[in-house]
C-alpha positions, -999 to +999 in steps of 0.1 A: +397+427+233+360+424+223+332+448+228+318+426+257+352+429+274+356+466+270+322+469+285+331+448+315+362+466+322+345+501+317+318+492+343+344+476+364+364+508+366+335+529+374+330+505+404+363+510+416+363+547+414+331+544+435+347+522+462+381+540+460+401+514+441+401+491+470+381+462+459+379+433+433+352+420+409+341+387+410+342+369+377+325+335+368+330+310+344+323+273+337+351+247+333+342+209+332+306+216+337+316+231+372+309+268+382+342+284+390+350+318+397+379+342+402+386+378+418+397+404+394+418+437+403+430+461+376+451+491+383+432+525+386+451+539+357+439+510+333+440+517+297+422+493+268+452+504+246+479+487+270+490+452+277+492+441+314+515+417+334+493+392+353+499+379+385+477+348+397+476+347+435+466+311+447+451+307+482+462+279+507+442+248+515+410+257+534+413+295+520+395+315+494+403+342+468+387+367+490+404+353+521+441+356+505+432+391+495+425+400+534+454+378+546+479+398+525+462+430+535+453+439+497+489+445+491+489+431+458+462+455+448+481+484+461+513+471+442+491+468+410+479+504+412+515+516+418+534+491+393+505+488+365+497+450+366+466+430+369+460+406+398+438+376+398+427+358+428+412+323+415+389+301+440+398+264+442+370+238+444+364+230+481+389+254+492+416+234+477+438+226+445+446+197+427+483+204+430+495+170+416+485+140+434+502+147+466+476+131+488+440+123+484+427+143+515+422+176+495+388+176+477+401+190+444+426+161+446+400+135+455+376+146+426+408+150+402+398+185+393+416+197+364+429+231+380+456+232+353+429+237+327+409+259+347+438+283+353+446+283+315+409+291+310+411+321+334+440+334+313+417+330+282+390+346+298+412+376+308+422+381+273+386+386+264+385+415+288+420+430+287+452+427+267+475+402+288+511+406+284+519+369+276+556+373+283+546+386+318+523+361+334+532+349+368+519+327+394+522+326+434+506+309+463+508+297+498+510+261+509+485+240+487+484+272+464+522+271+464+524+235+453+498+244+426+521+273+413+550+248+410+525+223+390+517+252+367+554+258+361+560+222+352+530+219+328+525+253+316+561+266+312+553+281+277+525+302+294+538+308+330+570+333+332+579+330+370+565+316+400+568+322+438+561+297+466+553+306+500+552+279+528+557+250+504+586+227+492+589+207+459+568+176+465+583+141+459+555+133+432+563+165+414+599+161+416+597+126+400+578+137+370+592+151+336+609+185+342+594+217+326+599+221+288+612+257+296+630+272+324+608+289+349+624+315+375+611+305+409+611+322+444+608+302+476+597+317+510+600+294+539+600+291+575+626+270+592+600+261+619+571+256+597+550+227+617+529+217+587+553+213+558+589+203+572+619+228+562+642+196+562+616+175+542+594+146+550+557+142+556+533+171+552+512+167+586+479+186+592+461+179+623+480+147+627+472+133+593+501+129+568+495+146+535+522+132+512+560+137+514+582+167+501+618+173+495+639+196+519+640+230+509+677+225+502+666+197+478+639+216+464+662+244+456+687+221+440+663+205+418+650+240+406+687+251+400+692+221+379+661+229+359+669+266+353+707+259+347+720+278+377+752+274+396+754+260+429+769+293+445+744+322+451+744+356+463+732+360+498+713+393+510+705+395+547+675+413+558+677+442+585+661+428+616+635+459+617+610+441+640+623+424+671+592+412+684+583+388+656+610+362+668+625+359+632+653+371+611+657+366+572+681+360+544+676+359+506+698+340+482+697+343+446+711+318+421+712+332+385+719+313+351+752+327+337+738+328+302+705+345+309+703+367+339+664+367+337+663+329+346+669+328+384+661+307+417+657+327+447+651+316+483+640+337+513+647+318+547+628+328+576+647+317+607+621+306+634+594+313+608+563+293+606+537+283+581+531+319+573+532+347+548+556+373+559+541+408+566+506+394+564+478+393+588+474+364+613+447+339+596+453+312+622+466+311+660+504+315+662+504+280+682+490+264+651+511+278+622+543+295+640+557+329+637+551+355+611+580+376+599+575+414+598+610+423+587+600+421+551+567+419+529+562+388+511+541+405+484+566+431+477+595+404+475+574+383+451+567+413+429+604+425+430+614+390+419+589+390+390+605+424+378+640+410+380+629+381+359+606+400+333+619+401+297+624+437+282 
């Protein structure tokens, strides 16, 4: 880390202490002659001498970095303080990500924005400010952000060590492309009654507009099991139905590579769940996105999954 990076973190930590360790810092950079930004959160116990895992959190279509922080109730920041990792919330162009030519309605896809290159640059920028543990770089996202996380796994499998996908399947376009050069552990979190991205596969539909086709969750998981060398049979773990009012129940299934237990595919199936992040605030009316499960917290499950696939 250079002197400029150390000064940035020093001032950032002073700011965090002033604000009670609850807020992020906006970082600006330029990519392809476009001004871009991300929100950065470092744990309150930050030390320049240590290297840190990084979790990229990608907002959905129509969302923003600050929006996903509010939506998830700042839970990743709380986990970062407790577990000692750095959280990064990048902003897409036009509140969207170029997740791989699934359709041309999204601004980032229409403009062919190089979001893979941008997120690489974010990691490089982080390296100038903190010590990034390059064996523990993860990405997660919801909807458009979930598709983007999968694109990163396909195209940056030498830099992304695990992903989590909320309310998104594997797109037919992505499934037809070359598989990742390296296995990438993946967790899917999906509602069976998602009104936008069909659990059983087919056309993504937003405000009656078709936005590209996706595989069913079953076929998405099978594709990733093949990529990661996982068996057909998995271990099931039902969640206790602790919230009777949310209209949901949930079960987690984990498939593990028999040669390398750090390489996994996992799925959390939310029965009667919608296009939502478990445990999060409501960001859209229930009539539009469906039920939100409160039997589990998506952020906790994502970080716990990343810990199980982390090399020693």
